[in-house]
Backbone of each chain as ProteinMPNN parsed JSONL, in Angstrom:
{"seq_chain_A": "DSGVTQTPKHLITATGQRVTLRCSPRSGDLSVYWYQQSLDQGLQFLIQYYNGEERAKGNILERFSAQQFPDLHSELNLSSLELGDSALYFCASSVVLSPDTGELFFGEGSRLTVL", "coords_chain_A": {"N_chain_A": [[107.729, -180.838, -137.007], [109.286, -182.505, -134.459], [111.395, -184.224, -134.433], [111.501, -186.314, -132.723], [110.449, -189.584, -132.441], [107.66, -191.545, -131.85], [106.232, -194.708, -131.211], [103.634, -197.169, -130.695], [101.236, -194.904, -132.25], [98.64, -195.056, -131.435], [97.024, -197.229, -129.139], [95.12, -199.906, -128.126], [94.082, -201.869, -125.496], [93.527, -204.555, -123.133], [92.564, -204.769, -119.639], [95.043, -205.887, -117.349], [96.861, -206.651, -119.23], [100.047, -206.291, -120.979], [102.095, -203.737, -122.328], [104.366, -202.216, -124.677], [105.923, -199.199, -125.216], [107.577, -197.256, -127.619], [110.389, -195.14, -128.223], [112.206, -192.996, -130.266], [114.803, -190.833, -129.981], [115.716, -187.411, -130.902], [118.276, -187.061, -133.341], [121.435, -187.318, -131.964], [120.669, -186.502, -129.424], [121.028, -187.19, -126.007], [119.568, -187.483, -123.705], [116.546, -188.896, -122.587], [113.167, -188.592, -121.845], [110.21, -189.629, -120.133], [106.785, -188.944, -120.053], [103.526, -188.829, -118.599], [100.315, -188.039, -119.652], [97.273, -187.345, -118.462], [93.709, -186.813, -118.524], [92.912, -183.72, -117.118], [95.138, -183.84, -115.499], [97.495, -182.826, -116.384], [100.97, -182.845, -117.303], [102.746, -185.514, -116.182], [105.777, -186.339, -114.824], [107.636, -189.218, -115.473], [110.12, -190.767, -115.817], [113.656, -190.399, -116.441], [116.305, -190.947, -118.71], [119.773, -190.886, -119.324], [122.114, -191.171, -121.694], [121.918, -193.961, -121.613], [121.713, -194.564, -118.94], [119.739, -194.551, -115.966], [118.516, -191.471, -114.861], [116.82, -189.744, -113.456], [113.902, -190.097, -111.45], [110.413, -190.073, -111.397], [106.985, -189.964, -110.625], [106.59, -192.815, -111.128], [104.956, -195.844, -111.533], [105.372, -199.059, -109.925], [104.658, -201.06, -111.612], [105.404, -200.156, -114.007], [108.159, -199.841, -116.224], [111.282, -198.803, -117.633], [113.778, -198.407, -120.183], [116.893, -197.443, -121.695], [118.494, -197.949, -124.68], [121.678, -198.971, -126.203], [121.704, -197.677, -128.713], [120.411, -195.428, -128.12], [117.645, -195.282, -128.292], [114.519, -195.589, -126.56], [112.413, -197.521, -124.398], [109.242, -197.864, -122.911], [107.752, -199.83, -120.63], [104.668, -201.113, -119.756], [102.863, -202.821, -117.442], [100.447, -205.272, -116.221], [98.073, -203.843, -116.713], [95.762, -201.259, -115.863], [92.501, -199.699, -115.805], [92.862, -197.036, -115.192], [95.302, -196.442, -116.266], [95.016, -195.554, -118.765], [95.939, -193.135, -120.999], [97.817, -190.407, -122.439], [101.02, -190.926, -123.5], [104.04, -189.38, -123.42], [107.182, -189.032, -124.984], [110.222, -187.354, -124.6], [113.134, -185.651, -125.739], [116.499, -184.504, -125.194], [119.546, -182.735, -125.729], [121.121, -182.189, -123.64], [121.992, -182.835, -120.176], [120.387, -181.842, -118.117], [117.042, -180.712, -117.793], [116.607, -178.021, -117.598], [118.529, -176.577, -118.746], [118.462, -176.938, -121.386], [116.349, -177.223, -124.241], [113.48, -179.325, -124.152], [112.432, -181.685, -126.467], [109.499, -182.82, -127.649], [107.821, -185.843, -128.568], [104.997, -186.932, -130.588], [103.401, -188.417, -129.029], [101.966, -191.396, -127.519], [98.912, -192.805, -127.544], [97.265, -194.516, -125.139], [94.73, -196.783, -124.558], [92.956, -198.464, -122.185], [90.802, -201.088, -121.835]], "CA_chain_A": [[108.289, -182.14, -136.644], [110.303, -182.299, -133.431], [112.497, -185.155, -134.614], [111.308, -187.417, -131.789], [109.479, -190.512, -133.008], [107.054, -192.462, -130.897], [105.335, -195.729, -131.749], [102.633, -196.81, -131.691], [100.515, -193.666, -131.973], [97.434, -195.442, -130.701], [97.065, -198.613, -128.679], [93.969, -200.295, -127.317], [94.338, -203.174, -124.914], [92.624, -204.908, -122.043], [93.159, -204.756, -118.306], [95.897, -207.027, -117.066], [97.84, -206.869, -120.304], [101.322, -205.578, -120.944], [102.416, -203.09, -123.598], [105.659, -201.53, -124.764], [105.937, -197.989, -126.02], [108.925, -197.045, -128.098], [110.742, -193.759, -128.518], [113.496, -192.701, -130.875], [115.067, -189.412, -129.738], [116.35, -186.661, -131.98], [119.646, -187.465, -133.583], [122.407, -186.628, -131.123], [120.176, -186.258, -128.066], [121.404, -188.26, -125.093], [118.553, -187.598, -122.652], [115.178, -189.269, -122.955], [112.223, -188.447, -120.741], [108.861, -190.133, -120.349], [105.737, -188.233, -119.326], [102.162, -189.314, -118.745], [99.335, -186.958, -119.656], [95.895, -187.79, -118.294], [92.75, -185.703, -118.486], [92.92, -182.926, -115.89], [96.329, -184.068, -114.683], [98.699, -182.221, -116.932], [102.068, -183.737, -117.65], [103.386, -186.099, -115.016], [107.08, -186.892, -115.151], [107.801, -190.617, -115.072], [111.5, -191.196, -115.676], [114.618, -189.86, -117.389], [117.54, -191.66, -118.964], [120.821, -190.114, -119.985], [123.162, -192.008, -122.282], [121.757, -195.354, -121.222], [121.581, -194.77, -117.495], [118.632, -193.852, -115.321], [119.026, -190.212, -114.328], [115.863, -189.211, -112.49], [112.676, -190.871, -111.393], [109.271, -189.321, -110.89], [105.891, -190.76, -110.081], [106.418, -193.98, -111.971], [104.465, -196.991, -110.791], [106.243, -200.235, -109.97], [104.229, -201.861, -112.77], [105.998, -199.557, -115.193], [109.617, -199.82, -116.258], [111.804, -198.229, -118.865], [115.208, -198.552, -120.41], [117.447, -196.781, -122.864], [119.401, -198.888, -125.315], [122.924, -198.355, -126.699], [121.477, -196.762, -129.839], [119.729, -194.315, -127.451], [116.192, -195.325, -128.266], [114.025, -195.969, -125.247], [111.139, -198.221, -124.338], [108.497, -197.796, -121.663], [106.959, -201.043, -120.48], [103.556, -200.96, -118.826], [102.335, -204.162, -117.229], [99.257, -205.415, -115.362], [97.394, -202.584, -116.994], [94.495, -200.936, -115.223], [91.74, -198.692, -116.546], [93.434, -195.728, -114.911], [96.541, -196.226, -117.014], [94.669, -194.936, -120.049], [96.521, -191.785, -121.014], [98.743, -190.098, -123.525], [102.378, -191.054, -122.994], [104.969, -188.617, -124.241], [108.621, -189.132, -124.859], [110.91, -186.123, -124.965], [114.578, -185.81, -125.72], [117.299, -183.297, -125.077], [120.966, -183.04, -125.911], [121.821, -181.945, -122.39], [121.636, -183.687, -119.048], [119.363, -181.267, -117.258], [115.992, -180.128, -118.637], [116.473, -176.569, -117.477], [119.594, -175.925, -119.511], [118.243, -177.184, -122.799], [114.951, -177.459, -124.578], [112.973, -180.673, -124.34], [111.691, -181.853, -127.714], [108.507, -183.862, -127.405], [107.193, -186.575, -129.658], [103.561, -186.699, -130.719], [102.719, -189.18, -128.004], [101.296, -192.68, -127.759], [97.658, -192.81, -126.783], [96.934, -195.85, -124.645], [93.384, -196.974, -124.035], [92.8, -199.749, -121.523], [89.363, -201.39, -121.722]], "C_chain_A": [[109.461, -181.941, -135.671], [111.523, -183.174, -133.636], [112.435, -186.339, -133.671], [110.175, -188.3, -132.329], [108.975, -191.476, -131.958], [106.148, -193.444, -131.623], [104.852, -196.633, -130.627], [101.965, -195.484, -131.338], [99.259, -193.934, -131.151], [97.532, -196.916, -130.328], [95.852, -198.858, -127.797], [94.222, -201.701, -126.803], [93.406, -203.404, -123.734], [93.347, -204.844, -120.703], [93.959, -206.037, -118.085], [96.973, -207.279, -118.101], [99.104, -206.041, -120.095], [101.583, -204.981, -122.314], [103.79, -202.443, -123.509], [105.524, -200.361, -125.711], [107.385, -197.683, -126.376], [109.169, -195.588, -128.459], [112.121, -193.697, -129.156], [113.764, -191.216, -130.717], [115.617, -188.732, -130.99], [117.781, -187.138, -132.126], [120.605, -186.64, -132.72], [121.959, -186.363, -129.708], [120.467, -187.461, -127.178], [120.363, -188.503, -124.004], [117.203, -187.963, -123.246], [114.313, -189.208, -121.702], [110.901, -189.093, -121.127], [107.897, -189.37, -119.445], [104.393, -188.904, -119.596], [101.219, -188.125, -118.686], [97.939, -187.549, -119.596], [94.993, -186.572, -118.301], [92.831, -185.041, -117.119], [94.152, -183.124, -115.019], [97.586, -183.429, -115.236], [99.73, -183.269, -117.272], [102.763, -184.222, -116.385], [104.692, -186.77, -115.443], [107.185, -188.316, -114.626], [109.265, -190.949, -114.805], [112.359, -190.552, -116.756], [115.817, -190.775, -117.502], [118.517, -190.733, -119.661], [121.914, -191.077, -120.419], [123.117, -193.443, -121.732], [121.534, -195.602, -119.748], [120.405, -193.976, -116.946], [119.16, -192.617, -114.606], [118.107, -189.638, -113.25], [114.574, -189.999, -112.588], [111.573, -190.017, -110.795], [108.235, -190.267, -110.332], [105.61, -191.979, -110.949], [106.026, -195.178, -111.118], [105.428, -198.163, -110.916], [105.893, -201.143, -111.141], [104.825, -201.342, -114.071], [107.519, -199.65, -115.094], [110.058, -199.252, -117.592], [113.274, -198.576, -118.994], [115.608, -197.767, -121.646], [118.559, -197.68, -123.405], [120.649, -198.178, -125.836], [122.722, -197.419, -127.888], [120.649, -195.557, -129.41], [118.21, -194.331, -127.558], [115.743, -195.86, -126.906], [112.688, -196.694, -125.366], [110.544, -198.067, -122.949], [107.574, -199.001, -121.629], [105.905, -200.837, -119.401], [102.914, -202.333, -118.661], [101.155, -204.148, -116.264], [98.384, -204.183, -115.487], [96.041, -202.473, -116.309], [93.808, -199.841, -116.042], [92.366, -197.308, -116.385], [94.743, -195.447, -115.615], [96.27, -195.633, -118.387], [95.128, -193.486, -120.031], [97.318, -191.611, -122.292], [100.143, -190.134, -122.918], [103.322, -190.356, -123.966], [106.404, -189.007, -123.932], [109.189, -187.78, -125.279], [112.403, -186.386, -124.936], [115.272, -184.462, -125.645], [118.763, -183.681, -125.228], [121.712, -182.937, -124.587], [121.276, -182.839, -121.28], [120.429, -183.166, -118.297], [118.335, -180.525, -118.092], [115.854, -178.625, -118.513], [117.543, -175.847, -118.284], [119.447, -176.172, -121.001], [116.804, -177.542, -123.06], [114.661, -178.952, -124.652], [112.181, -180.703, -125.634], [110.776, -183.059, -127.535], [108.079, -184.553, -128.693], [105.702, -186.291, -129.674], [102.75, -187.533, -129.741], [102.16, -190.502, -128.478], [100.052, -192.696, -126.892], [97.288, -194.236, -126.435], [95.524, -195.85, -124.083], [93.287, -198.378, -123.47], [91.31, -199.996, -121.295], [89.115, -202.505, -120.716]], "O_chain_A": [[110.469, -181.313, -135.995], [112.583, -182.897, -133.073], [113.227, -187.273, -133.797], [109.085, -187.814, -132.632], [109.752, -192.137, -131.268], [105.399, -193.072, -132.526], [105.6, -196.854, -129.674], [102.126, -194.997, -130.22], [98.875, -193.142, -130.291], [98.048, -197.736, -131.087], [95.592, -198.118, -126.848], [94.536, -202.61, -127.572], [92.598, -202.542, -123.387], [94.576, -204.862, -120.641], [93.6, -207.112, -118.566], [97.903, -208.049, -117.858], [99.209, -205.224, -119.18], [101.333, -205.618, -123.337], [104.303, -202.162, -122.426], [105.076, -200.503, -126.849], [108.292, -197.83, -125.557], [108.273, -194.894, -128.938], [113.081, -194.275, -128.647], [113.021, -190.404, -131.268], [115.936, -189.378, -131.988], [118.413, -187.564, -131.159], [120.579, -185.41, -132.753], [122.784, -186.028, -128.859], [120.19, -188.603, -127.547], [120.284, -189.598, -123.447], [116.778, -187.415, -124.263], [114.688, -189.711, -120.643], [110.52, -189.105, -122.298], [108.145, -189.175, -118.256], [104.158, -189.465, -120.666], [101.31, -187.297, -117.779], [97.474, -188.174, -120.549], [95.447, -185.444, -118.11], [92.821, -185.715, -116.089], [94.196, -182.615, -113.899], [98.64, -183.492, -114.603], [99.404, -184.434, -117.5], [103.301, -183.426, -115.615], [104.706, -187.648, -116.305], [106.861, -188.585, -113.469], [109.618, -191.365, -113.702], [111.876, -190.204, -117.833], [116.291, -191.317, -116.504], [118.131, -189.901, -120.483], [122.558, -191.717, -119.588], [124.149, -194.044, -121.433], [121.203, -196.717, -119.342], [120.115, -192.871, -117.404], [120.124, -192.693, -113.844], [118.58, -189.106, -112.246], [114.201, -190.497, -113.65], [111.782, -189.322, -109.801], [108.559, -191.243, -109.656], [104.497, -192.143, -111.448], [106.672, -195.487, -110.117], [106.195, -198.257, -111.874], [106.735, -201.908, -111.61], [104.759, -202.006, -115.105], [108.088, -199.549, -114.007], [109.295, -199.228, -118.557], [113.922, -198.986, -118.031], [114.789, -197.467, -122.516], [119.445, -198.109, -122.666], [120.689, -196.949, -125.908], [123.484, -196.467, -128.058], [120.234, -194.756, -130.247], [117.547, -193.476, -126.971], [116.514, -196.507, -126.197], [111.937, -196.494, -126.321], [111.25, -198.133, -121.943], [106.718, -199.166, -122.498], [106.214, -200.438, -118.278], [102.472, -202.935, -119.639], [100.897, -203.155, -115.585], [98.006, -203.563, -114.493], [95.289, -203.441, -116.192], [94.434, -199.157, -116.852], [92.395, -196.514, -117.325], [95.244, -194.323, -115.565], [97.203, -195.251, -119.094], [94.747, -192.711, -119.153], [97.468, -192.528, -123.099], [100.415, -189.448, -121.933], [103.396, -190.685, -125.15], [106.776, -189.271, -122.789], [108.686, -187.146, -126.207], [112.877, -187.244, -124.192], [114.704, -183.426, -125.987], [119.168, -184.796, -124.901], [122.788, -183.511, -124.421], [120.248, -183.5, -121.429], [119.557, -183.933, -117.889], [118.7, -179.783, -119.004], [115.072, -178.011, -119.239], [117.464, -174.634, -118.48], [120.237, -175.659, -121.794], [116.122, -178.098, -122.199], [115.472, -179.737, -125.143], [111.344, -179.831, -125.869], [111.236, -184.176, -127.299], [107.988, -183.936, -129.754], [105.203, -185.503, -128.871], [101.534, -187.365, -129.642], [101.914, -190.708, -129.666], [100.129, -192.612, -125.666], [97.029, -195.06, -127.312], [95.173, -195.024, -123.241], [93.507, -199.361, -124.177], [90.638, -199.2, -120.638], [87.967, -202.891, -120.492]]}, "seq_chain_B": "GQQLNQSPQSMFIQEGEDVSMNCTSSSIFNTWLWYKQDPGEGPVLLIALYKAGELTSNGRLTAQFGITRKDSFLNISASIPSDVGIYFCAGFLYGGSQGNLIFGKGTKLSVKP", "coords_chain_B": {"N_chain_B": [[104.985, -183.481, -102.707], [106.366, -180.955, -104.961], [104.046, -178.626, -106.36], [102.44, -177.025, -109.074], [100.322, -174.325, -109.524], [98.25, -173.45, -111.954], [96.642, -170.89, -113.707], [94.227, -169.095, -115.734], [92.171, -172.12, -115.941], [90.983, -172.46, -118.382], [90.182, -170.409, -121.219], [88.263, -168.188, -123.235], [88.724, -166.063, -125.877], [88.47, -163.0, -127.719], [89.605, -162.575, -131.031], [92.533, -160.704, -131.397], [92.604, -159.688, -128.889], [94.41, -159.253, -125.768], [96.088, -161.711, -123.786], [96.427, -163.234, -120.62], [98.092, -165.359, -118.403], [98.926, -167.312, -115.504], [101.236, -168.812, -113.176], [101.678, -170.359, -110.099], [103.462, -171.296, -107.138], [104.113, -173.089, -104.108], [106.651, -173.583, -103.62], [110.064, -172.617, -104.193], [111.474, -172.011, -107.354], [114.184, -172.624, -109.621], [114.222, -172.255, -112.325], [111.94, -171.221, -114.791], [109.676, -172.314, -117.238], [107.805, -172.031, -120.275], [105.549, -173.869, -122.144], [103.846, -174.816, -125.157], [101.097, -176.699, -126.296], [99.846, -177.935, -129.181], [96.802, -179.177, -130.638], [96.818, -182.709, -130.834], [99.55, -182.902, -130.864], [102.895, -182.869, -129.425], [104.124, -180.967, -126.567], [105.706, -177.757, -127.094], [108.55, -175.761, -126.566], [108.238, -172.408, -125.529], [109.198, -170.132, -124.104], [111.968, -169.583, -121.93], [112.989, -168.953, -118.612], [115.441, -167.755, -116.434], [116.329, -166.22, -114.296], [115.37, -164.592, -111.278], [112.917, -162.109, -111.541], [113.397, -161.718, -114.193], [112.417, -160.673, -117.42], [111.16, -161.712, -120.386], [110.803, -161.736, -123.917], [109.175, -163.16, -126.777], [108.448, -162.653, -129.765], [105.056, -162.076, -129.959], [104.738, -162.927, -127.423], [105.255, -162.619, -123.941], [107.009, -163.221, -121.011], [107.475, -163.52, -117.47], [109.677, -164.047, -114.737], [108.906, -164.45, -111.513], [109.737, -162.259, -108.758], [109.828, -163.429, -106.241], [110.445, -165.963, -106.903], [108.548, -167.857, -106.951], [106.568, -167.744, -108.751], [105.245, -167.185, -112.083], [104.382, -165.456, -115.075], [102.624, -165.449, -118.209], [102.111, -163.557, -121.038], [100.139, -162.959, -123.895], [100.009, -161.03, -126.685], [97.651, -159.338, -128.775], [96.013, -161.583, -129.81], [95.725, -164.371, -132.074], [94.072, -166.742, -134.285], [95.753, -169.045, -134.448], [96.892, -169.188, -131.991], [95.497, -170.843, -130.433], [95.359, -173.571, -128.194], [96.998, -175.549, -125.661], [98.56, -174.189, -122.932], [101.391, -174.662, -121.003], [102.954, -174.157, -117.896], [106.162, -174.689, -116.493], [108.309, -175.718, -113.934], [111.64, -175.836, -112.653], [113.666, -177.347, -110.243], [116.703, -177.389, -108.704], [118.075, -180.264, -107.334], [115.652, -181.087, -106.441], [113.034, -183.199, -105.111], [111.876, -184.675, -107.085], [113.609, -184.222, -109.037], [113.342, -183.069, -111.544], [111.541, -181.491, -114.251], [108.579, -179.841, -113.257], [105.309, -179.778, -114.198], [102.6, -177.5, -114.754], [98.963, -177.781, -114.799], [97.977, -176.771, -117.085], [96.669, -174.243, -119.329], [93.934, -173.881, -121.234], [93.498, -172.448, -124.269], [91.177, -170.813, -126.223], [90.176, -169.292, -129.156], [87.857, -166.996, -130.317], [86.699, -166.743, -133.568]], "CA_chain_B": [[105.949, -182.93, -103.65], [106.042, -179.627, -105.455], [102.931, -178.508, -107.275], [102.258, -175.733, -109.716], [98.928, -173.958, -109.719], [98.193, -172.652, -113.166], [95.31, -170.328, -113.941], [92.993, -169.866, -115.57], [92.21, -173.454, -116.557], [90.63, -172.28, -119.781], [89.692, -169.084, -121.529], [87.832, -167.861, -124.589], [88.993, -164.651, -126.109], [88.216, -162.477, -129.05], [90.831, -162.34, -131.782], [93.064, -159.358, -131.231], [92.71, -159.355, -127.465], [95.584, -159.719, -125.042], [95.821, -162.84, -122.901], [97.372, -163.354, -119.521], [97.951, -166.555, -117.583], [100.028, -167.352, -114.547], [101.567, -170.047, -112.493], [102.216, -170.106, -108.773], [103.891, -172.483, -106.413], [104.523, -172.864, -102.718], [108.091, -173.822, -103.597], [110.912, -171.761, -105.014], [112.063, -172.696, -108.496], [115.371, -172.0, -110.212], [113.95, -172.003, -113.73], [110.539, -171.318, -115.227], [109.541, -172.459, -118.682], [106.433, -172.058, -120.802], [105.394, -174.728, -123.313], [102.528, -174.813, -125.794], [100.731, -177.954, -126.934], [98.79, -177.867, -130.177], [96.022, -180.42, -130.675], [97.415, -183.858, -131.497], [101.008, -182.826, -130.902], [103.553, -182.73, -128.136], [104.432, -179.586, -126.184], [106.859, -177.089, -127.694], [109.03, -174.698, -125.69], [108.014, -171.036, -125.988], [110.085, -169.198, -123.411], [112.65, -170.073, -120.735], [113.376, -167.864, -117.703], [116.472, -168.321, -115.561], [116.664, -165.36, -113.162], [114.25, -163.921, -110.643], [112.69, -160.776, -112.071], [113.672, -161.685, -115.631], [111.296, -160.462, -118.337], [111.627, -162.157, -121.702], [109.799, -161.713, -124.981], [109.367, -163.983, -127.966], [107.372, -162.19, -130.633], [103.918, -161.519, -129.215], [104.719, -163.54, -126.099], [106.108, -162.044, -122.912], [106.911, -163.98, -119.772], [108.305, -163.008, -116.388], [110.053, -164.903, -113.612], [108.576, -163.637, -110.356], [110.803, -161.885, -107.823], [109.871, -164.398, -105.139], [110.803, -167.238, -107.536], [107.458, -168.796, -106.75], [105.513, -167.549, -109.726], [105.599, -166.702, -113.406], [103.213, -165.206, -115.913], [102.803, -165.407, -119.66], [101.172, -162.701, -121.749], [100.092, -163.035, -125.353], [99.375, -159.807, -127.173], [96.965, -159.374, -130.075], [95.854, -163.011, -130.1], [95.274, -164.797, -133.397], [93.524, -168.105, -134.195], [96.77, -170.086, -134.249], [97.291, -169.217, -130.577], [94.702, -171.892, -129.788], [96.146, -174.703, -127.719], [97.144, -175.632, -124.215], [99.817, -173.6, -122.488], [101.856, -175.243, -119.741], [104.13, -173.643, -117.228], [106.982, -175.758, -115.922], [109.364, -175.215, -113.06], [112.721, -176.774, -112.38], [114.32, -177.097, -108.98], [117.899, -178.185, -108.513], [118.053, -181.101, -106.146], [114.285, -181.373, -106.026], [112.776, -184.613, -104.852], [111.595, -185.347, -108.349], [114.788, -184.024, -109.86], [113.049, -182.807, -112.937], [110.551, -180.454, -114.483], [107.228, -179.997, -112.739], [104.417, -179.058, -115.099], [101.26, -177.133, -114.334], [97.932, -178.565, -115.47], [97.702, -176.188, -118.381], [95.615, -173.278, -119.619], [93.426, -174.143, -122.577], [93.134, -171.186, -124.906], [90.331, -170.911, -127.412], [89.963, -167.966, -129.733], [86.657, -166.83, -131.13], [87.11, -166.156, -134.856]], "C_chain_B": [[105.518, -181.563, -104.136], [104.86, -179.676, -106.408], [102.898, -177.117, -107.85], [100.776, -175.497, -109.931], [98.854, -173.006, -110.895], [96.765, -172.151, -113.364], [95.355, -169.282, -115.041], [93.13, -171.239, -116.215], [91.886, -173.358, -118.037], [90.134, -170.859, -119.984], [89.323, -168.968, -122.998], [88.1, -166.38, -124.784], [88.655, -164.286, -127.54], [89.546, -162.261, -129.752], [91.269, -160.883, -131.647], [93.236, -158.945, -129.778], [94.043, -159.84, -126.892], [95.172, -160.798, -124.048], [96.861, -162.86, -121.8], [97.081, -164.622, -118.732], [99.122, -166.613, -116.616], [100.136, -168.69, -113.852], [102.15, -169.692, -111.139], [102.57, -171.412, -108.096], [104.208, -172.12, -104.973], [106.021, -173.054, -102.575], [108.814, -172.835, -104.5], [111.495, -172.585, -106.158], [113.248, -171.91, -109.037], [115.135, -171.568, -111.653], [112.465, -172.13, -113.978], [110.53, -171.421, -116.746], [108.071, -172.462, -119.06], [106.434, -172.869, -122.096], [103.983, -174.564, -123.863], [102.308, -176.151, -126.482], [99.585, -177.721, -127.901], [98.043, -179.195, -130.202], [96.722, -181.526, -131.45], [98.935, -183.845, -131.558], [101.585, -182.768, -129.496], [103.843, -181.274, -127.835], [105.7, -179.066, -126.864], [107.26, -175.928, -126.802], [108.802, -173.328, -126.328], [109.063, -170.092, -125.414], [110.696, -169.89, -122.199], [113.149, -168.881, -119.923], [114.31, -168.42, -116.645], [116.792, -167.481, -114.331], [115.421, -164.707, -112.609], [114.14, -162.502, -111.177], [112.87, -160.677, -113.583], [112.386, -161.544, -116.429], [111.801, -160.776, -119.733], [110.494, -162.156, -122.71], [110.201, -162.628, -126.123], [108.218, -163.647, -128.913], [106.266, -161.547, -129.82], [103.816, -162.079, -127.797], [105.698, -162.827, -125.171], [105.913, -162.847, -121.642], [107.837, -163.366, -118.735], [108.495, -164.056, -115.306], [109.835, -164.046, -112.373], [109.747, -163.406, -109.407], [110.943, -162.897, -106.685], [110.332, -165.773, -105.604], [109.72, -168.294, -107.373], [106.356, -168.63, -107.788], [106.072, -167.041, -111.057], [104.321, -166.404, -114.161], [103.616, -165.2, -117.37], [101.717, -164.522, -120.24], [101.285, -162.934, -123.244], [99.378, -161.791, -125.834], [98.735, -160.052, -128.536], [96.773, -160.808, -130.562], [95.292, -163.249, -131.503], [94.799, -166.251, -133.294], [94.563, -169.197, -133.931], [97.325, -170.111, -132.822], [96.513, -170.283, -129.807], [95.598, -173.053, -129.38], [96.159, -174.712, -126.208], [98.528, -175.115, -123.849], [100.176, -174.167, -121.113], [103.007, -174.417, -119.18], [104.88, -174.846, -116.672], [108.074, -175.118, -115.081], [110.404, -176.282, -112.811], [113.421, -176.361, -111.099], [115.524, -177.996, -108.859], [117.786, -179.0, -107.224], [116.67, -181.405, -105.636], [114.057, -182.86, -105.877], [112.484, -185.375, -106.137], [112.741, -185.179, -109.334], [114.503, -183.663, -111.293], [112.0, -181.705, -113.055], [109.215, -180.826, -113.861], [106.331, -179.162, -113.634], [103.126, -178.673, -114.394], [100.246, -177.927, -115.14], [97.473, -177.943, -116.778], [96.582, -175.174, -118.399], [95.195, -173.501, -121.054], [92.897, -172.851, -123.172], [92.33, -171.45, -126.172], [90.054, -169.501, -127.888], [88.69, -167.953, -130.56], [87.062, -166.159, -132.443], [86.426, -164.825, -135.137]], "O_chain_B": [[104.448, -181.069, -103.779], [104.689, -180.634, -107.162], [103.28, -176.148, -107.194], [100.064, -176.355, -110.452], [99.347, -171.881, -110.825], [95.804, -172.903, -113.205], [96.389, -168.652, -115.264], [94.086, -171.496, -116.947], [92.449, -174.089, -118.851], [89.718, -170.191, -119.037], [89.96, -169.551, -123.875], [87.74, -165.553, -123.946], [88.569, -165.132, -128.43], [90.51, -161.812, -129.132], [90.463, -159.96, -131.769], [93.927, -157.973, -129.475], [94.705, -160.712, -127.455], [94.052, -160.796, -123.536], [98.029, -162.542, -122.022], [95.924, -164.912, -118.431], [100.18, -166.038, -116.873], [99.261, -169.552, -113.933], [103.017, -168.824, -111.039], [102.055, -172.478, -108.432], [104.533, -170.973, -104.667], [106.6, -172.728, -101.538], [108.24, -172.294, -105.446], [111.952, -173.711, -105.957], [113.303, -170.685, -108.924], [115.769, -170.633, -112.142], [111.807, -173.027, -113.45], [111.265, -170.722, -117.442], [107.208, -172.845, -118.269], [107.207, -172.6, -123.016], [103.051, -174.221, -123.136], [103.194, -176.675, -127.157], [98.484, -177.353, -127.493], [98.599, -180.226, -129.824], [97.166, -181.319, -132.579], [99.54, -184.682, -132.227], [100.859, -182.635, -128.511], [103.814, -180.433, -128.734], [106.627, -179.819, -127.165], [106.399, -175.186, -126.328], [109.123, -173.108, -127.495], [109.724, -169.354, -126.144], [110.036, -170.68, -121.525], [113.67, -167.915, -120.481], [114.011, -169.44, -116.025], [117.454, -167.964, -113.412], [114.526, -164.313, -113.357], [115.133, -161.78, -111.26], [112.529, -159.658, -114.184], [111.391, -162.213, -116.15], [112.764, -160.17, -120.204], [109.364, -162.531, -122.393], [111.382, -162.842, -126.4], [107.158, -164.271, -128.87], [106.502, -160.591, -129.08], [102.895, -161.732, -127.058], [106.813, -162.482, -125.561], [104.782, -163.122, -121.241], [108.857, -162.767, -119.075], [107.596, -164.841, -115.005], [110.503, -163.027, -112.198], [110.631, -164.252, -109.272], [112.05, -163.18, -106.228], [110.583, -166.653, -104.78], [109.948, -169.477, -107.627], [105.326, -169.3, -107.715], [107.195, -166.544, -111.141], [103.289, -167.029, -113.914], [104.775, -164.98, -117.721], [100.534, -164.718, -119.962], [102.38, -163.085, -123.786], [98.248, -161.53, -125.423], [99.212, -160.858, -129.335], [97.307, -161.196, -131.601], [94.512, -162.459, -132.035], [95.099, -166.922, -132.307], [94.263, -170.177, -133.251], [98.141, -170.971, -132.49], [96.839, -170.586, -128.659], [96.483, -173.463, -130.13], [95.42, -173.971, -125.559], [99.536, -175.56, -124.397], [99.365, -174.15, -120.187], [103.92, -174.03, -119.909], [104.288, -175.894, -116.414], [108.677, -174.117, -115.466], [110.098, -177.474, -112.764], [113.73, -175.188, -110.891], [115.4, -179.22, -108.902], [117.442, -178.473, -106.166], [116.51, -181.921, -104.53], [114.786, -183.678, -106.439], [112.8, -186.558, -106.264], [112.835, -185.894, -110.332], [115.325, -183.916, -112.174], [111.629, -181.073, -112.065], [108.778, -181.975, -113.93], [106.567, -177.966, -113.809], [102.619, -179.411, -113.55], [100.613, -178.662, -116.057], [96.666, -178.531, -117.498], [95.659, -175.235, -117.587], [95.99, -173.335, -121.98], [91.967, -172.242, -122.644], [92.744, -172.198, -127.058], [89.732, -168.62, -127.091], [88.485, -168.819, -131.411], [87.705, -165.109, -132.424], [86.67, -164.214, -136.178]]}, "name": "protein", "num_of_chains": 2, "seq": "DSGVTQTPKHLITATGQRVTLRCSPRSGDLSVYWYQQSLDQGLQFLIQYYNGEERAKGNILERFSAQQFPDLHSELNLSSLELGDSALYFCASSVVLSPDTGELFFGEGSRLTVLGQQLNQSPQSMFIQEGEDVSMNCTSSSIFNTWLWYKQDPGEGPVLLIALYKAGELTSNGRLTAQFGITRKDSFLNISASIPSDVGIYFCAGFLYGGSQGNLIFGKGTKLSVKP"}
């Protein structure tokens, strides 16, 4: 158990819909990262928050947005869903600002299926 | 943007055999990391490398940060069934356009019992 909690674990929805994925980081971790894992695509970095503020942005679509709340939990919002958005979405947390100076602890992921 | 080429994509090995996988890039990285993902779980950090030429071991795992800073390899000695999973290399570049870790596409390891 990494200490990172993601909900829901599985989600099935239709194209055009909007969903929210939630992440609770390890206690004390200030950094939260979101990654998308698709078949044959590995882990694609989406966005990072540190202590409530956006820290780094990757290949995140404009239809996607995220935020980190004062209690440090984070939410990833996916809207106008398309079939290609079906993937495993991981949240990771770290106590440090930069992912190379401290280990990232990953949650078990939220599997999104868009039909 | 930066890309990591990880190989092989998958491999089947006999229990007890040694395993080798590597990661290459056209870009120079400051840090190389190796993560393992077990089925149904998130990736877990195995080894972190911070200096060119650095060789680091973690039990049966050995990883090296290439001298050119453009590659890294991971060796697993005397493989056992619990080594099954997907191994990811990840590189970090200060000031990179993505400003974060870049992951390879993974090496799926399957062990024949």
